Each structure stands twice: as C-alpha cells, then as structure tokens.
C-alpha positions as CSV (number, residue, x, y, z in Angstrom):
1,X,-62.5,80.3,15.4
2,X,-65.6,80.4,13.1
3,X,-69.1,79.9,14.4
4,X,-71.9,78.9,12.0
5,X,-75.4,80.3,12.1
6,X,-78.5,80.0,9.9
7,X,-80.1,83.1,8.4
8,X,-83.2,83.4,6.2
9,X,-82.6,83.9,2.5
10,X,-83.8,87.6,2.8
11,X,-81.0,88.3,5.2
12,X,-78.5,86.6,2.9
13,X,-79.6,88.8,0.0
14,X,-78.3,91.8,2.0
15,X,-74.9,90.1,2.2
16,X,-74.6,89.3,-1.4
17,X,-74.0,92.9,-2.3
18,X,-70.2,92.4,-1.8
19,X,-69.6,90.1,-4.7
20,X,-68.3,86.5,-4.9
21,X,-67.7,84.5,-8.1
22,X,-70.5,82.1,-6.9
23,X,-72.9,85.0,-6.6
24,X,-75.1,84.2,-9.6
25,X,-75.2,80.5,-8.7
26,X,-76.0,81.4,-5.2
27,X,-78.9,83.7,-6.1
28,X,-80.2,81.3,-8.8
29,X,-80.1,78.3,-6.5
30,X,-82.3,80.0,-3.9
31,X,-85.6,78.1,-3.9
32,X,-88.4,77.3,-1.5
33,X,-86.8,74.0,-0.6
34,X,-83.6,75.9,0.5
35,X,-85.0,78.8,2.7
36,X,-81.7,79.2,4.7
37,X,-78.0,79.6,3.9
38,X,-75.1,78.9,6.2
39,X,-73.0,82.0,7.0
40,X,-69.6,81.8,8.7
41,X,-68.9,84.4,11.3
42,X,-65.2,85.1,11.9
43,X,-63.8,86.9,15.0
44,X,-64.8,90.5,15.1
45,X,-68.3,90.1,13.8
46,X,-67.4,90.1,10.1
47,X,-69.3,87.9,7.6
48,X,-67.8,85.6,5.1
49,X,-70.3,84.1,2.7
50,X,-70.3,80.4,2.1
51,X,-72.3,78.3,-0.4
52,X,-73.8,75.3,1.4
53,X,-70.9,75.5,3.9
54,X,-68.2,75.9,1.3
55,X,-66.3,79.2,1.6
56,X,-65.5,81.3,-1.4
57,X,-61.8,81.3,-2.4
58,X,-59.7,84.1,-0.7
59,X,-60.1,87.4,-2.4
60,X,-63.5,86.3,-3.9
61,X,-65.6,87.5,-1.1
62,X,-66.2,90.8,0.6
63,X,-66.4,91.0,4.4
64,X,-69.2,93.2,5.8
65,X,-70.2,94.1,9.3
66,X,-73.4,92.4,10.3
67,X,-76.1,95.1,10.8
68,X,-77.0,95.3,14.5
69,X,-80.7,95.8,13.7
70,X,-81.6,95.2,10.0
71,X,-84.4,97.4,8.7
72,X,-87.1,95.4,7.0
73,X,-87.8,96.4,3.4
74,X,-91.4,97.6,3.1
75,X,-93.3,96.8,-0.1
76,X,-94.9,99.9,-1.6
77,X,-98.5,99.9,-0.8
78,X,-101.0,100.3,-3.6
79,X,-103.8,102.9,-3.6
80,X,-107.4,102.2,-4.5
81,X,-110.0,104.9,-4.3
82,X,-113.5,105.5,-5.6
83,X,-115.1,108.9,-6.4
84,X,-118.7,109.3,-7.2
85,X,-120.5,111.5,-9.8
86,X,-123.7,113.6,-10.1
87,X,-126.2,111.9,-12.3
88,X,-125.5,112.3,-16.1
89,X,-122.4,114.5,-15.6
90,X,-118.7,114.4,-15.2
91,X,-118.9,116.4,-12.0
92,X,-118.1,114.8,-8.6
93,X,-120.7,114.7,-5.9
94,X,-119.9,117.3,-3.1
95,X,-118.7,114.5,-0.8
96,X,-116.4,113.0,-3.4
97,X,-115.1,116.4,-4.4
98,X,-113.9,116.8,-0.8
99,X,-112.5,113.3,-0.7
100,X,-110.8,113.8,-4.0
101,X,-108.4,116.4,-2.5
102,X,-107.0,113.8,-0.1
103,X,-106.8,111.1,-2.8
104,X,-105.0,113.5,-5.2
105,X,-102.6,114.6,-2.5
106,X,-101.8,111.0,-1.7
107,X,-101.1,110.2,-5.4
108,X,-98.9,113.3,-5.8
109,X,-96.9,112.4,-2.8
110,X,-95.7,109.2,-4.4
111,X,-92.7,109.6,-6.6
112,X,-93.3,106.6,-8.8
113,X,-96.1,104.4,-10.0
114,X,-98.7,104.4,-12.7
115,X,-102.2,105.7,-12.0
116,X,-105.1,103.9,-13.6
117,X,-108.4,105.7,-13.7
118,X,-111.5,103.7,-14.8
119,X,-114.8,105.4,-15.3
120,X,-118.2,103.7,-14.8
121,X,-121.9,104.6,-15.1
122,X,-125.2,103.4,-13.8
123,X,-127.7,101.7,-16.2
124,X,-129.6,104.9,-17.2
125,X,-129.1,105.7,-20.9
126,X,-127.9,103.7,-23.9
127,X,-124.7,101.5,-23.8
128,X,-122.9,103.8,-26.2
129,X,-123.8,106.9,-24.3
130,X,-122.7,105.3,-21.0
131,X,-119.4,104.3,-22.6
132,X,-118.8,107.9,-23.6
133,X,-119.9,109.3,-20.2
134,X,-117.7,106.8,-18.3
135,X,-114.6,107.8,-20.4
136,X,-115.4,111.5,-19.9
137,X,-115.5,110.9,-16.1
138,X,-112.1,109.1,-16.2
139,X,-110.6,111.9,-18.3
140,X,-111.9,114.6,-16.0
141,X,-110.1,112.9,-13.0
142,X,-106.9,112.6,-15.2
143,X,-107.1,116.4,-16.1
144,X,-107.5,117.2,-12.3
145,X,-104.3,115.2,-11.6
146,X,-102.4,116.8,-14.4
147,X,-103.5,120.3,-13.3
148,X,-102.1,119.5,-9.8
149,X,-98.7,118.5,-11.3
150,X,-98.8,114.7,-12.0
151,X,-97.0,113.7,-15.2
152,X,-99.6,112.9,-17.9
153,X,-97.6,109.8,-19.0
154,X,-98.2,108.2,-15.6
155,X,-102.0,108.3,-15.9
156,X,-104.0,105.7,-18.0
157,X,-107.7,106.1,-18.4
158,X,-110.5,103.9,-19.7
159,X,-114.3,103.8,-19.6
160,X,-116.3,100.7,-18.8
161,X,-119.8,102.2,-19.2
162,X,-122.3,100.1,-17.3
163,X,-120.4,96.8,-17.9
164,X,-118.9,96.5,-14.3
165,X,-121.6,97.6,-12.0
166,X,-120.7,97.9,-8.3
167,X,-124.4,97.3,-7.4
168,X,-126.3,95.0,-9.8
169,X,-129.4,96.7,-11.0
170,X,-131.9,96.3,-13.8
171,X,-131.8,98.6,-16.9
172,X,-132.7,102.3,-16.4
173,X,-131.9,102.4,-12.7
174,X,-130.3,105.5,-11.2
175,X,-127.7,104.2,-8.8
176,X,-125.1,106.5,-7.3
177,X,-122.6,103.8,-6.4
178,X,-122.4,102.8,-10.0
179,X,-121.6,106.3,-11.2
180,X,-118.0,106.3,-10.2
181,X,-114.3,106.3,-11.2
182,X,-112.0,103.8,-9.6
183,X,-108.4,105.0,-9.1
184,X,-105.7,102.5,-8.7
185,X,-102.0,103.2,-8.2
186,X,-99.3,100.6,-7.9
C-alpha cells in the first residue's frame, strides 16, 4: 500500500539526487505557484518520486531512505567589517589594530569567498590626494591578509577617497569615522 504526503520543494530537491528521466523537467517546473510535490511512500519507508502524482517508469527512479531528521542547509554568512585609520596615514588606530586581528582570523578561517577591501578618507586634503590615500589604506589591509596566508587572488581592493562618507561633513573636516576601510567577504 502506498501513502501520499506533501513535502516542500526543498525536501524534494534532496530526493532528486537519485535520478529519473523526468529529473530536468521536474526541476525546471518548480516554481512559486508549485511549492509542493507529491511523494509516494511504499512499505518500508522507501521513497519513490512522482511527478504531479505520476510515478516514473520502473527502473527510472532510485529508492532512498527518508532521512529521520533532515539537516537544514545553512547559507554561508557574509562578513562586513570596518577598520579606522590614524589621520593622514595608512596606519590603523590602536583600537582597530586590535580588532583587525579578530577580523583577519575570521577571514582566514573561511575556505572560500572573495574579500573586497574598500578604502575611504575624510574631507581633509585634495580629492586626488584622498583617492591615493584611500587606495593605500586598502592595499595595506590586503598586504596584512596576504602576510597572514590569504591567497592574493581572493582579495580585491579599491579606493573611494572622500566620495562615500560615513558621516557627512563639510570640506576640510577631520572625521575619524570617515577614515576607514570596509572589508566585505561573501
């Protein structure tokens, strides 16, 4: 005797690993208007996939035991960090230097993902000088990560100068929160 149950599409994707000739049609037809699929359970707790209640032909499906407690798949979390700099230098403030060690360790512990380092400045100095300084800051963080063992090809850097202020100020204002690098890892 076969009992029918309804499962979310995410649970069905675990079942599709076995292989049925309707596999690609089944996957391609999954849409928001069809959030569930009918699964037929035969005696013994084995699963036989069906497509809208229609069983695959014998030999075209794979039976799998239903996991007792499926483990949810976690999305990798992204990392966002800000480190601040001493005025007119590419040297981190003492507080950010301490925080940097934790940020760098977190980045190094991740096996995959690109690291994007964007340097920024406050509004002191000319636009061209601030562009150069912001890039130097980003490159300094990149060098620190490479020195700790992160692959250089995983790190992208850019300098925004004073174009993306964290705290809006007038020209020639010394603002610590604008003298920063933002590190993003996906």
